[in-house]
Backbone atoms as SQL, in Angstrom:
CREATE TABLE atoms (id INTEGER PRIMARY KEY, chain TEXT, resi INTEGER, resn TEXT, atom TEXT, x REAL, y REAL, z REAL);
INSERT INTO atoms VALUES
  (1, 'A', 1, 'MET', 'N', 6.530, 36.952, 246.759),
  (2, 'A', 1, 'MET', 'CA', 6.535, 35.723, 245.683),
  (3, 'A', 1, 'MET', 'C', 7.437, 34.832, 246.561),
  (4, 'A', 2, 'GLU', 'N', 7.121, 33.209, 246.444),
  (5, 'A', 2, 'GLU', 'CA', 8.167, 32.602, 246.581),
  (6, 'A', 2, 'GLU', 'C', 8.906, 32.181, 245.240),
  (7, 'A', 3, 'MET', 'N', 10.485, 32.195, 245.699),
  (8, 'A', 3, 'MET', 'CA', 11.197, 32.205, 244.488),
  (9, 'A', 3, 'MET', 'C', 11.832, 30.747, 243.978),
  (10, 'A', 4, 'ILE', 'N', 11.317, 30.951, 242.729),
  (11, 'A', 4, 'ILE', 'CA', 11.199, 29.008, 242.067),
  (12, 'A', 4, 'ILE', 'C', 12.385, 28.075, 241.685),
  (13, 'A', 5, 'SER', 'N', 12.915, 27.496, 242.175),
  (14, 'A', 5, 'SER', 'CA', 13.735, 26.974, 242.661),
  (15, 'A', 5, 'SER', 'C', 13.781, 25.300, 242.086),
  (16, 'A', 6, 'SER', 'N', 14.731, 24.862, 241.283),
  (17, 'A', 6, 'SER', 'CA', 14.614, 23.753, 240.182),
  (18, 'A', 6, 'SER', 'C', 15.219, 22.513, 240.827),
  (19, 'A', 7, 'ASP', 'N', 15.796, 22.767, 241.545),
  (20, 'A', 7, 'ASP', 'CA', 16.063, 21.783, 243.606),
  (21, 'A', 7, 'ASP', 'C', 14.646, 20.873, 243.582),
  (22, 'A', 8, 'ARG', 'N', 13.737, 21.690, 244.258),
  (23, 'A', 8, 'ARG', 'CA', 11.864, 20.987, 244.458),
  (24, 'A', 8, 'ARG', 'C', 11.968, 19.552, 243.781),
  (25, 'A', 9, 'ASP', 'N', 12.070, 20.205, 241.810),
  (26, 'A', 9, 'ASP', 'CA', 11.330, 19.702, 241.620),
  (27, 'A', 9, 'ASP', 'C', 12.717, 18.350, 240.777),
  (28, 'A', 10, 'SER', 'N', 12.929, 17.641, 241.297),
  (29, 'A', 10, 'SER', 'CA', 14.173, 16.425, 240.619),
  (30, 'A', 10, 'SER', 'C', 13.784, 16.103, 239.238),
  (31, 'A', 11, 'ALA', 'N', 12.427, 16.343, 238.766),
  (32, 'A', 11, 'ALA', 'CA', 12.716, 16.422, 236.714),
  (33, 'A', 11, 'ALA', 'C', 13.308, 16.796, 236.125),
  (34, 'A', 12, 'VAL', 'N', 13.062, 18.379, 237.078),
  (35, 'A', 12, 'VAL', 'CA', 13.166, 19.722, 236.011),
  (36, 'A', 12, 'VAL', 'C', 14.962, 20.521, 236.562),
  (37, 'A', 13, 'ALA', 'N', 15.022, 19.475, 238.170),
  (38, 'A', 13, 'ALA', 'CA', 16.736, 19.443, 238.501),
  (39, 'A', 13, 'ALA', 'C', 17.428, 18.067, 237.474),
  (40, 'A', 14, 'SER', 'N', 16.768, 17.203, 236.846),
  (41, 'A', 14, 'SER', 'CA', 17.731, 16.394, 236.535),
  (42, 'A', 14, 'SER', 'C', 17.719, 16.983, 235.097),
  (43, 'A', 15, 'PHE', 'N', 16.858, 17.179, 234.458),
  (44, 'A', 15, 'PHE', 'CA', 16.373, 17.650, 233.205),
  (45, 'A', 15, 'PHE', 'C', 18.000, 19.130, 232.804),
  (46, 'A', 16, 'ARG', 'N', 17.945, 19.406, 234.107),
  (47, 'A', 16, 'ARG', 'CA', 18.915, 20.851, 233.863),
  (48, 'A', 16, 'ARG', 'C', 19.912, 20.082, 233.719),
  (49, 'A', 17, 'ALA', 'N', 20.429, 18.719, 234.660),
  (50, 'A', 17, 'ALA', 'CA', 22.108, 19.071, 234.822),
  (51, 'A', 17, 'ALA', 'C', 22.337, 17.903, 233.455),
  (52, 'A', 18, 'LEU', 'N', 21.516, 17.360, 232.916),
  (53, 'A', 18, 'LEU', 'CA', 21.226, 16.649, 231.126),
  (54, 'A', 18, 'LEU', 'C', 21.870, 17.725, 230.763),
  (55, 'A', 19, 'LEU', 'N', 20.937, 19.381, 230.522),
  (56, 'A', 19, 'LEU', 'CA', 21.234, 20.368, 229.716),
  (57, 'A', 19, 'LEU', 'C', 22.560, 20.563, 230.006),
  (58, 'A', 20, 'ARG', 'N', 23.253, 20.996, 231.440),
  (59, 'A', 20, 'ARG', 'CA', 24.713, 21.445, 231.775),
  (60, 'A', 20, 'ARG', 'C', 25.686, 20.152, 230.728),
  (61, 'A', 21, 'VAL', 'N', 25.049, 18.859, 231.407),
  (62, 'A', 21, 'VAL', 'CA', 26.378, 18.014, 230.832),
  (63, 'A', 21, 'VAL', 'C', 26.642, 17.497, 228.947),
  (64, 'A', 22, 'ALA', 'N', 24.648, 18.351, 228.483),
  (65, 'A', 22, 'ALA', 'CA', 25.353, 18.030, 226.851),
  (66, 'A', 22, 'ALA', 'C', 26.044, 19.312, 226.462),
  (67, 'A', 23, 'LEU', 'N', 25.649, 20.191, 227.114),
  (68, 'A', 23, 'LEU', 'CA', 26.350, 21.304, 226.772),
  (69, 'A', 23, 'LEU', 'C', 27.580, 21.642, 226.896),
  (70, 'A', 24, 'ARG', 'N', 28.195, 20.596, 228.172),
  (71, 'A', 24, 'ARG', 'CA', 30.278, 20.098, 228.192),
  (72, 'A', 24, 'ARG', 'C', 30.881, 19.383, 226.825),
  (73, 'A', 25, 'LEU', 'N', 29.433, 18.321, 226.470),
  (74, 'A', 25, 'LEU', 'CA', 30.001, 17.107, 225.455),
  (75, 'A', 25, 'LEU', 'C', 30.024, 18.518, 224.577),
  (76, 'A', 26, 'LYS', 'N', 28.944, 19.156, 223.896),
  (77, 'A', 26, 'LYS', 'CA', 29.717, 19.440, 222.468),
  (78, 'A', 26, 'LYS', 'C', 30.446, 20.945, 222.333),
  (79, 'A', 27, 'ARG', 'N', 30.686, 21.023, 223.781),
  (80, 'A', 27, 'ARG', 'CA', 31.743, 21.600, 223.259),
  (81, 'A', 27, 'ARG', 'C', 33.620, 21.117, 223.614),
  (82, 'A', 28, 'GLN', 'N', 33.754, 20.099, 224.284),
  (83, 'A', 28, 'GLN', 'CA', 35.004, 18.958, 224.677),
  (84, 'A', 28, 'GLN', 'C', 34.748, 18.341, 223.896),
  (85, 'A', 29, 'LEU', 'N', 34.013, 17.855, 223.409),
  (86, 'A', 29, 'LEU', 'CA', 34.190, 16.235, 222.478),
  (87, 'A', 29, 'LEU', 'C', 35.245, 17.050, 220.676),
  (88, 'A', 30, 'PRO', 'N', 34.710, 17.585, 220.767),
  (89, 'A', 30, 'PRO', 'CA', 35.314, 17.506, 219.166),
  (90, 'A', 30, 'PRO', 'C', 36.396, 17.995, 218.606),
  (91, 'A', 31, 'PRO', 'N', 37.497, 18.210, 219.961),
  (92, 'A', 31, 'PRO', 'CA', 38.496, 18.477, 220.172),
  (93, 'A', 31, 'PRO', 'C', 39.271, 16.367, 220.111),
  (94, 'A', 32, 'VAL', 'N', 38.480, 16.606, 221.453),
  (95, 'A', 32, 'VAL', 'CA', 38.792, 14.712, 221.345),
  (96, 'A', 32, 'VAL', 'C', 39.091, 14.007, 219.462),
  (97, 'A', 33, 'LEU', 'N', 38.059, 14.189, 218.706),
  (98, 'A', 33, 'LEU', 'CA', 37.516, 13.888, 217.603),
  (99, 'A', 33, 'LEU', 'C', 38.616, 14.386, 216.593),
  (100, 'A', 34, 'ALA', 'N', 38.287, 15.430, 216.382),
  (101, 'A', 34, 'ALA', 'CA', 39.916, 16.329, 215.312),
  (102, 'A', 34, 'ALA', 'C', 41.078, 15.936, 216.163),
  (103, 'A', 35, 'ALA', 'N', 41.634, 14.941, 216.681),
  (104, 'A', 35, 'ALA', 'CA', 42.950, 14.349, 217.121),
  (105, 'A', 35, 'ALA', 'C', 43.077, 13.837, 216.080),
  (106, 'A', 36, 'GLN', 'N', 41.296, 12.425, 216.037),
  (107, 'A', 36, 'GLN', 'CA', 41.596, 11.141, 214.932),
  (108, 'A', 36, 'GLN', 'C', 41.161, 11.637, 213.135),
  (109, 'A', 37, 'ASP', 'N', 41.448, 13.109, 212.793),
  (110, 'A', 37, 'ASP', 'CA', 40.554, 13.642, 211.744),
  (111, 'A', 37, 'ASP', 'C', 38.839, 13.744, 211.491),
  (112, 'A', 38, 'LEU', 'N', 38.233, 13.838, 212.618),
  (113, 'A', 38, 'LEU', 'CA', 37.070, 13.684, 212.828),
  (114, 'A', 38, 'LEU', 'C', 36.158, 14.064, 213.110),
  (115, 'A', 39, 'THR', 'N', 34.928, 14.382, 212.774),
  (116, 'A', 39, 'THR', 'CA', 33.775, 15.754, 213.199),
  (117, 'A', 39, 'THR', 'C', 32.903, 14.918, 213.947),
  (118, 'A', 40, 'GLY', 'N', 32.227, 15.137, 214.831),
  (119, 'A', 40, 'GLY', 'CA', 30.820, 15.042, 215.454),
  (120, 'A', 40, 'GLY', 'C', 30.126, 14.200, 214.962),
  (121, 'A', 41, 'ALA', 'N', 29.512, 14.769, 213.487),
  (122, 'A', 41, 'ALA', 'CA', 29.391, 14.373, 212.347),
  (123, 'A', 41, 'ALA', 'C', 29.547, 13.058, 211.593),
  (124, 'A', 42, 'GLN', 'N', 30.963, 12.790, 211.399),
  (125, 'A', 42, 'GLN', 'CA', 31.156, 11.285, 210.678),
  (126, 'A', 42, 'GLN', 'C', 31.136, 10.117, 211.629),
  (127, 'A', 43, 'PHE', 'N', 31.851, 11.282, 213.417),
  (128, 'A', 43, 'PHE', 'CA', 32.075, 10.070, 214.293),
  (129, 'A', 43, 'PHE', 'C', 30.609, 8.917, 214.472),
  (130, 'A', 44, 'GLY', 'N', 29.738, 9.835, 214.554),
  (131, 'A', 44, 'GLY', 'CA', 28.533, 9.188, 215.238),
  (132, 'A', 44, 'GLY', 'C', 27.666, 9.149, 213.856),
  (133, 'A', 45, 'THR', 'N', 28.484, 8.884, 212.733),
  (134, 'A', 45, 'THR', 'CA', 27.897, 8.272, 211.435),
  (135, 'A', 45, 'THR', 'C', 28.752, 6.863, 211.674),
  (136, 'A', 46, 'VAL', 'N', 30.246, 6.872, 211.501),
  (137, 'A', 46, 'VAL', 'CA', 30.648, 5.817, 211.698),
  (138, 'A', 46, 'VAL', 'C', 30.691, 4.501, 212.954),
  (139, 'A', 47, 'MET', 'N', 30.282, 5.240, 214.186),
  (140, 'A', 47, 'MET', 'CA', 29.921, 4.411, 214.897),
  (141, 'A', 47, 'MET', 'C', 28.648, 3.251, 214.669),
  (142, 'A', 48, 'ARG', 'N', 28.096, 4.102, 213.454),
  (143, 'A', 48, 'ARG', 'CA', 26.739, 2.726, 213.268),
  (144, 'A', 48, 'ARG', 'C', 26.489, 2.219, 211.950),
  (145, 'A', 49, 'ILE', 'N', 27.955, 1.850, 211.512),
  (146, 'A', 49, 'ILE', 'CA', 27.885, 0.872, 210.268),
  (147, 'A', 49, 'ILE', 'C', 28.780, -0.330, 210.672),
  (148, 'A', 50, 'PRO', 'N', 27.274, -1.583, 211.056),
  (149, 'A', 50, 'PRO', 'CA', 27.872, -2.501, 211.391),
  (150, 'A', 50, 'PRO', 'C', 29.282, -3.090, 210.270),
  (151, 'A', 51, 'ASP', 'N', 29.195, -4.432, 210.762),
  (152, 'A', 51, 'ASP', 'CA', 29.970, -5.226, 209.519),
  (153, 'A', 51, 'ASP', 'C', 29.167, -5.139, 208.317),
  (154, 'A', 52, 'GLU', 'N', 28.303, -5.454, 208.538),
  (155, 'A', 52, 'GLU', 'CA', 27.557, -6.096, 206.859),
  (156, 'A', 52, 'GLU', 'C', 27.578, -5.031, 206.248),
  (157, 'A', 53, 'GLY', 'N', 27.484, -3.881, 206.649),
  (158, 'A', 53, 'GLY', 'CA', 27.113, -2.348, 206.383),
  (159, 'A', 53, 'GLY', 'C', 25.596, -1.920, 205.799),
  (160, 'A', 54, 'ILE', 'N', 24.954, -1.018, 206.174),
  (161, 'A', 54, 'ILE', 'CA', 23.765, -1.117, 206.346),
  (162, 'A', 54, 'ILE', 'C', 23.546, 0.380, 204.945),
  (163, 'A', 55, 'PRO', 'N', 22.076, -0.109, 204.196),
  (164, 'A', 55, 'PRO', 'CA', 21.564, 1.165, 203.609),
  (165, 'A', 55, 'PRO', 'C', 22.316, 2.192, 203.893),
  (166, 'A', 56, 'LEU', 'N', 22.293, 3.445, 203.694),
  (167, 'A', 56, 'LEU', 'CA', 22.236, 4.998, 203.828),
  (168, 'A', 56, 'LEU', 'C', 20.709, 5.574, 204.178),
  (169, 'A', 57, 'THR', 'N', 20.069, 5.468, 204.081),
  (170, 'A', 57, 'THR', 'CA', 18.514, 5.611, 204.291),
  (171, 'A', 57, 'THR', 'C', 18.046, 5.152, 206.170),
  (172, 'A', 58, 'LYS', 'N', 18.895, 4.523, 206.353),
  (173, 'A', 58, 'LYS', 'CA', 18.938, 3.727, 207.418),
  (174, 'A', 58, 'LYS', 'C', 20.076, 3.863, 208.426),
  (175, 'A', 59, 'LEU', 'N', 20.926, 4.001, 207.825),
  (176, 'A', 59, 'LEU', 'CA', 22.031, 5.048, 208.153),
  (177, 'A', 59, 'LEU', 'C', 21.906, 6.515, 209.214),
  (178, 'A', 60, 'ALA', 'N', 21.421, 6.840, 208.272),
  (179, 'A', 60, 'ALA', 'CA', 20.474, 8.792, 208.502),
  (180, 'A', 60, 'ALA', 'C', 19.628, 7.928, 209.553),
  (181, 'A', 61, 'ALA', 'N', 18.872, 7.650, 209.708),
  (182, 'A', 61, 'ALA', 'CA', 18.143, 7.169, 210.712),
  (183, 'A', 61, 'ALA', 'C', 18.315, 6.626, 211.801),
  (184, 'A', 62, 'ALA', 'N', 19.428, 5.713, 211.680),
  (185, 'A', 62, 'ALA', 'CA', 20.684, 5.630, 213.250),
  (186, 'A', 62, 'ALA', 'C', 21.066, 6.665, 213.901),
  (187, 'A', 63, 'ALA', 'N', 21.499, 7.778, 212.732),
  (188, 'A', 63, 'ALA', 'CA', 22.823, 9.133, 212.979),
  (189, 'A', 63, 'ALA', 'C', 21.835, 9.892, 213.526),
  (190, 'A', 64, 'TRP', 'N', 20.726, 9.947, 213.084),
  (191, 'A', 64, 'TRP', 'CA', 19.449, 10.813, 214.259),
  (192, 'A', 64, 'TRP', 'C', 20.020, 12.469, 213.036),
  (193, 'A', 65, 'SER', 'N', 20.596, 11.489, 211.562),
  (194, 'A', 65, 'SER', 'CA', 20.111, 12.779, 210.266),
  (195, 'A', 65, 'SER', 'C', 19.316, 12.572, 209.188),
  (196, 'A', 66, 'ASP', 'N', 19.047, 13.741, 208.741),
  (197, 'A', 66, 'ASP', 'CA', 18.217, 13.147, 207.753),
  (198, 'A', 66, 'ASP', 'C', 18.538, 12.849, 206.699),
  (199, 'A', 67, 'PRO', 'N', 18.362, 12.039, 205.136),
  (200, 'A', 67, 'PRO', 'CA', 19.200, 11.846, 204.498),
  (201, 'A', 67, 'PRO', 'C', 19.941, 12.584, 203.640),
  (202, 'A', 68, 'GLY', 'N', 19.724, 13.776, 203.415),
  (203, 'A', 68, 'GLY', 'CA', 20.705, 14.750, 202.870),
  (204, 'A', 68, 'GLY', 'C', 22.061, 14.874, 203.224),
  (205, 'A', 69, 'ASN', 'N', 21.766, 15.512, 204.339),
  (206, 'A', 69, 'ASN', 'CA', 22.614, 15.060, 205.474),
  (207, 'A', 69, 'ASN', 'C', 24.310, 13.933, 205.649),
  (208, 'A', 70, 'ALA', 'N', 22.938, 13.018, 205.756),
  (209, 'A', 70, 'ALA', 'CA', 23.869, 11.794, 206.126),
  (210, 'A', 70, 'ALA', 'C', 24.476, 11.261, 204.506),
  (211, 'A', 71, 'SER', 'N', 23.868, 12.094, 203.158),
  (212, 'A', 71, 'SER', 'CA', 24.686, 11.655, 202.314),
  (213, 'A', 71, 'SER', 'C', 26.033, 12.352, 202.181),
  (214, 'A', 72, 'GLY', 'N', 25.744, 13.800, 202.616),
  (215, 'A', 72, 'GLY', 'CA', 27.121, 14.576, 202.595),
  (216, 'A', 72, 'GLY', 'C', 28.256, 13.965, 203.375),
  (217, 'A', 73, 'VAL', 'N', 28.067, 13.494, 204.623),
  (218, 'A', 73, 'VAL', 'CA', 28.800, 12.797, 205.998),
  (219, 'A', 73, 'VAL', 'C', 29.560, 12.261, 205.201),
  (220, 'A', 74, 'VAL', 'N', 28.695, 11.090, 204.545),
  (221, 'A', 74, 'VAL', 'CA', 29.033, 10.168, 203.696),
  (222, 'A', 74, 'VAL', 'C', 30.222, 10.506, 202.887),
  (223, 'A', 75, 'ASP', 'N', 29.756, 11.378, 202.008),
  (224, 'A', 75, 'ASP', 'CA', 30.576, 11.880, 200.863),
  (225, 'A', 75, 'ASP', 'C', 32.746, 12.217, 201.330),
  (226, 'A', 76, 'ARG', 'N', 31.893, 12.467, 202.574),
  (227, 'A', 76, 'ARG', 'CA', 32.775, 12.906, 202.796),
  (228, 'A', 76, 'ARG', 'C', 33.706, 11.499, 203.279),
  (229, 'A', 77, 'LEU', 'N', 33.664, 11.145, 204.173),
  (230, 'A', 77, 'LEU', 'CA', 34.103, 10.111, 204.336),
  (231, 'A', 77, 'LEU', 'C', 34.906, 9.408, 203.593),
  (232, 'A', 78, 'GLU', 'N', 33.728, 8.701, 202.229),
  (233, 'A', 78, 'GLU', 'CA', 34.408, 7.863, 201.111),
  (234, 'A', 78, 'GLU', 'C', 35.457, 8.408, 201.049),
  (235, 'A', 79, 'ARG', 'N', 35.513, 10.052, 200.900),
  (236, 'A', 79, 'ARG', 'CA', 36.808, 10.869, 199.752),
  (237, 'A', 79, 'ARG', 'C', 38.442, 10.856, 200.737),
  (238, 'A', 80, 'SER', 'N', 37.580, 10.488, 201.932),
  (239, 'A', 80, 'SER', 'CA', 38.497, 10.556, 202.650),
  (240, 'A', 80, 'SER', 'C', 38.780, 8.417, 203.275),
  (241, 'A', 81, 'GLY', 'N', 38.299, 8.136, 202.919),
  (242, 'A', 81, 'GLY', 'CA', 39.029, 6.400, 202.506),
  (243, 'A', 81, 'GLY', 'C', 37.830, 5.648, 203.521),
  (244, 'A', 82, 'LEU', 'N', 37.275, 6.395, 204.157),
  (245, 'A', 82, 'LEU', 'CA', 36.683, 5.549, 205.659),
  (246, 'A', 82, 'LEU', 'C', 35.829, 4.849, 205.031),
  (247, 'A', 83, 'VAL', 'N', 35.397, 4.762, 204.060),
  (248, 'A', 83, 'VAL', 'CA', 33.148, 3.778, 203.910),
  (249, 'A', 83, 'VAL', 'C', 33.484, 4.113, 202.507),
  (250, 'A', 84, 'THR', 'N', 32.985, 2.896, 202.093),
  (251, 'A', 84, 'THR', 'CA', 32.834, 3.090, 200.132),
  (252, 'A', 84, 'THR', 'C', 31.049, 2.327, 200.371),
  (253, 'A', 85, 'ARG', 'N', 30.635, 3.323, 199.231),
  (254, 'A', 85, 'ARG', 'CA', 29.509, 2.630, 198.973),
  (255, 'A', 85, 'ARG', 'C', 29.415, 2.015, 197.676),
  (256, 'A', 86, 'GLU', 'N', 28.121, 0.473, 198.111),
  (257, 'A', 86, 'GLU', 'CA', 28.064, -0.083, 196.750),
  (258, 'A', 86, 'GLU', 'C', 26.703, -0.200, 196.539),
  (259, 'A', 87, 'ALA', 'N', 25.745, -0.572, 195.637),
  (260, 'A', 87, 'ALA', 'CA', 24.449, -1.154, 194.791),
  (261, 'A', 87, 'ALA', 'C', 24.245, -2.331, 196.208),
  (262, 'A', 88, 'ASP', 'N', 22.495, -2.472, 196.844),
  (263, 'A', 88, 'ASP', 'CA', 22.380, -3.669, 197.452),
  (264, 'A', 88, 'ASP', 'C', 22.550, -4.303, 195.739),
  (265, 'A', 89, 'LEU', 'N', 22.529, -5.081, 196.189),
  (266, 'A', 89, 'LEU', 'CA', 22.195, -6.939, 194.901),
  (267, 'A', 89, 'LEU', 'C', 21.461, -7.304, 195.391),
  (268, 'A', 90, 'GLN', 'N', 20.184, -6.575, 196.089),
  (269, 'A', 90, 'GLN', 'CA', 18.465, -7.409, 195.897),
  (270, 'A', 90, 'GLN', 'C', 17.837, -6.131, 194.782),
  (271, 'A', 91, 'ASP', 'N', 18.621, -4.769, 195.944),
  (272, 'A', 91, 'ASP', 'CA', 17.672, -4.104, 195.223),
  (273, 'A', 91, 'ASP', 'C', 19.168, -2.557, 194.766),
  (274, 'A', 92, 'ARG', 'N', 19.498, -2.592, 193.521),
  (275, 'A', 92, 'ARG', 'CA', 20.107, -1.599, 193.039),
  (276, 'A', 92, 'ARG', 'C', 19.873, -0.415, 193.394),
  (277, 'A', 93, 'ARG', 'N', 18.723, -0.128, 193.787),
  (278, 'A', 93, 'ARG', 'CA', 18.469, 1.725, 193.809),
  (279, 'A', 93, 'ARG', 'C', 18.385, 2.065, 195.316),
  (280, 'A', 94, 'VAL', 'N', 19.062, 0.493, 196.388),
  (281, 'A', 94, 'VAL', 'CA', 19.467, 0.735, 197.358),
  (282, 'A', 94, 'VAL', 'C', 20.868, 0.787, 197.701),
  (283, 'A', 95, 'VAL', 'N', 21.923, 2.006, 198.487),
  (284, 'A', 95, 'VAL', 'CA', 23.341, 2.354, 198.439),
  (285, 'A', 95, 'VAL', 'C', 23.125, 1.697, 199.452),
  (286, 'A', 96, 'VAL', 'N', 24.570, 0.753, 199.400),
  (287, 'A', 96, 'VAL', 'CA', 25.052, 0.560, 201.152),
  (288, 'A', 96, 'VAL', 'C', 26.166, 1.064, 202.159),
  (289, 'A', 97, 'VAL', 'N', 26.195, 1.599, 202.560),
  (290, 'A', 97, 'VAL', 'CA', 27.655, 2.343, 203.202),
  (291, 'A', 97, 'VAL', 'C', 28.325, 1.151, 204.647),
  (292, 'A', 98, 'ARG', 'N', 29.623, 1.120, 203.816),
  (293, 'A', 98, 'ARG', 'CA', 30.555, -0.038, 204.368),
  (294, 'A', 98, 'ARG', 'C', 31.454, 0.489, 204.918),
  (295, 'A', 99, 'LEU', 'N', 32.288, 0.556, 205.750),
  (296, 'A', 99, 'LEU', 'CA', 33.240, 1.142, 206.601),
  (297, 'A', 99, 'LEU', 'C', 34.567, -0.095, 205.782),
  (298, 'A', 100, 'THR', 'N', 35.604, 0.510, 205.726),
  (299, 'A', 100, 'THR', 'CA', 36.687, 0.553, 204.820),
  (300, 'A', 100, 'THR', 'C', 37.628, 0.109, 206.160),
  (301, 'A', 101, 'GLU', 'N', 38.492, -0.828, 205.826),
  (302, 'A', 101, 'GLU', 'CA', 39.601, -1.662, 206.665),
  (303, 'A', 101, 'GLU', 'C', 40.403, 0.115, 207.642),
  (304, 'A', 102, 'ALA', 'N', 40.583, 0.911, 206.520),
  (305, 'A', 102, 'ALA', 'CA', 41.309, 1.974, 207.732),
  (306, 'A', 102, 'ALA', 'C', 39.611, 3.252, 208.026),
  (307, 'A', 103, 'GLY', 'N', 38.747, 2.478, 207.860),
  (308, 'A', 103, 'GLY', 'CA', 37.208, 3.055, 208.807),
  (309, 'A', 103, 'GLY', 'C', 37.563, 2.397, 209.897),
  (310, 'A', 104, 'LYS', 'N', 37.507, 0.874, 209.511),
  (311, 'A', 104, 'LYS', 'CA', 37.030, 0.459, 211.143),
  (312, 'A', 104, 'LYS', 'C', 38.731, 0.873, 212.217),
  (313, 'A', 105, 'GLU', 'N', 39.552, 1.332, 211.414),
  (314, 'A', 105, 'GLU', 'CA', 41.155, 1.333, 212.338),
  (315, 'A', 105, 'GLU', 'C', 40.792, 3.076, 213.043),
  (316, 'A', 106, 'ARG', 'N', 39.868, 3.693, 212.457),
  (317, 'A', 106, 'ARG', 'CA', 40.056, 5.171, 212.534),
  (318, 'A', 106, 'ARG', 'C', 39.169, 5.600, 213.872),
  (319, 'A', 107, 'LEU', 'N', 37.367, 4.613, 213.916),
  (320, 'A', 107, 'LEU', 'CA', 36.984, 4.520, 214.587),
  (321, 'A', 107, 'LEU', 'C', 37.623, 3.886, 215.710),
  (322, 'A', 108, 'GLN', 'N', 37.988, 2.574, 216.126),
  (323, 'A', 108, 'GLN', 'CA', 38.815, 1.978, 217.273),
  (324, 'A', 108, 'GLN', 'C', 39.993, 3.061, 217.952),
  (325, 'A', 109, 'ALA', 'N', 40.461, 3.773, 216.992),
  (326, 'A', 109, 'ALA', 'CA', 41.508, 4.781, 217.359),
  (327, 'A', 109, 'ALA', 'C', 40.925, 5.903, 218.666),
  (328, 'A', 110, 'ALA', 'N', 39.171, 6.707, 217.587),
  (329, 'A', 110, 'ALA', 'CA', 38.950, 7.700, 218.256),
  (330, 'A', 110, 'ALA', 'C', 37.720, 7.298, 219.552),
  (331, 'A', 111, 'TRP', 'N', 37.868, 5.810, 219.458),
  (332, 'A', 111, 'TRP', 'CA', 36.337, 5.336, 220.673),
  (333, 'A', 111, 'TRP', 'C', 37.165, 5.492, 221.843),
  (334, 'A', 112, 'CYS', 'N', 38.667, 5.227, 222.226),
  (335, 'A', 112, 'CYS', 'CA', 38.946, 5.252, 223.080),
  (336, 'A', 112, 'CYS', 'C', 39.474, 6.202, 223.748),
  (337, 'A', 113, 'PRO', 'N', 39.563, 7.825, 223.149),
  (338, 'A', 113, 'PRO', 'CA', 39.856, 8.532, 223.845),
  (339, 'A', 113, 'PRO', 'C', 38.191, 9.181, 224.176),
  (340, 'A', 114, 'TYR', 'N', 37.677, 9.492, 222.582),
  (341, 'A', 114, 'TYR', 'CA', 36.076, 9.272, 222.984),
  (342, 'A', 114, 'TYR', 'C', 35.527, 8.935, 224.669),
  (343, 'A', 115, 'SER', 'N', 35.187, 7.544, 224.049),
  (344, 'A', 115, 'SER', 'CA', 34.740, 7.385, 225.281),
  (345, 'A', 115, 'SER', 'C', 35.559, 7.174, 226.828),
  (346, 'A', 116, 'ALA', 'N', 36.485, 8.318, 226.910),
  (347, 'A', 116, 'ALA', 'CA', 37.303, 8.645, 228.306),
  (348, 'A', 116, 'ALA', 'C', 36.717, 9.528, 228.950),
  (349, 'A', 117, 'ARG', 'N', 36.729, 10.151, 227.409),
  (350, 'A', 117, 'ARG', 'CA', 36.499, 11.982, 227.775),
  (351, 'A', 117, 'ARG', 'C', 34.495, 11.919, 228.368),
  (352, 'A', 118, 'VAL', 'N', 34.114, 11.502, 227.795),
  (353, 'A', 118, 'VAL', 'CA', 32.594, 11.377, 228.034),
  (354, 'A', 118, 'VAL', 'C', 31.990, 10.486, 229.316),
  (355, 'A', 119, 'ASN', 'N', 33.007, 9.883, 229.934),
  (356, 'A', 119, 'ASN', 'CA', 33.215, 8.957, 231.103),
  (357, 'A', 119, 'ASN', 'C', 34.007, 10.210, 232.229),
  (358, 'A', 120, 'GLU', 'N', 34.389, 10.727, 232.064),
  (359, 'A', 120, 'GLU', 'CA', 35.104, 12.042, 232.699),
  (360, 'A', 120, 'GLU', 'C', 33.521, 12.828, 232.518),
  (361, 'A', 121, 'LEU', 'N', 33.247, 13.811, 231.312),
  (362, 'A', 121, 'LEU', 'CA', 32.269, 14.302, 231.787),
  (363, 'A', 121, 'LEU', 'C', 31.085, 14.317, 232.891),
  (364, 'A', 122, 'LEU', 'N', 30.772, 13.174, 232.522),
  (365, 'A', 122, 'LEU', 'CA', 29.543, 12.432, 233.302),
  (366, 'A', 122, 'LEU', 'C', 30.016, 11.997, 234.733),
  (367, 'A', 123, 'GLY', 'N', 30.908, 12.092, 235.081),
  (368, 'A', 123, 'GLY', 'CA', 31.744, 11.462, 236.576),
  (369, 'A', 123, 'GLY', 'C', 30.583, 12.287, 237.348),
  (370, 'A', 124, 'GLY', 'N', 30.799, 13.984, 236.885),
  (371, 'A', 124, 'GLY', 'CA', 29.630, 15.060, 238.341),
  (372, 'A', 124, 'GLY', 'C', 28.350, 14.074, 238.378),
  (373, 'A', 125, 'LEU', 'N', 27.377, 13.101, 237.974),
  (374, 'A', 125, 'LEU', 'CA', 25.941, 13.066, 237.890),
  (375, 'A', 125, 'LEU', 'C', 26.716, 11.701, 238.373),
  (376, 'A', 126, 'SER', 'N', 25.150, 12.164, 239.410),
  (377, 'A', 126, 'SER', 'CA', 24.758, 10.770, 240.521),
  (378, 'A', 126, 'SER', 'C', 24.458, 9.550, 239.081),
  (379, 'A', 127, 'ALA', 'N', 24.067, 8.526, 240.079),
  (380, 'A', 127, 'ALA', 'CA', 24.074, 7.088, 239.775),
  (381, 'A', 127, 'ALA', 'C', 22.794, 7.589, 238.887),
  (382, 'A', 128, 'VAL', 'N', 21.708, 7.978, 239.560),
  (383, 'A', 128, 'VAL', 'CA', 20.219, 7.745, 238.964),
  (384, 'A', 128, 'VAL', 'C', 20.620, 9.047, 238.051),
  (385, 'A', 129, 'GLN', 'N', 21.134, 9.632, 237.741),
  (386, 'A', 129, 'GLN', 'CA', 21.291, 10.500, 236.806),
  (387, 'A', 129, 'GLN', 'C', 21.973, 10.211, 235.352),
  (388, 'A', 130, 'HIS', 'N', 22.471, 9.159, 235.963),
  (389, 'A', 130, 'HIS', 'CA', 23.215, 8.368, 234.396),
  (390, 'A', 130, 'HIS', 'C', 21.895, 7.578, 233.628);
């Protein structure tokens, strides 16, 4: 019986490379974010809040989270003074999340080391795999 090798199938080889990178990112990015007192979920949330704010349900979808989890993340961000919640002026049932100045500063401070580490970790991939 012939040995099965993912090297023969470029799609499988690419998929396996992506899995390796995802695992590296998952292990190595939390300390980078912790230096800015953020978790991965918090960073993934604040980086998706536009200047004009965003309804909580849309933020949850943008952050690939369910609304319950997103609400918990926003609770912690709000307690830290990084976001505010306000009722939408057109529909008071809608909660709009906005970054505070402190939130914008924290996001900016976290972005550079985060981006640098991601680029370092992706450096092993070929241009096609990027």
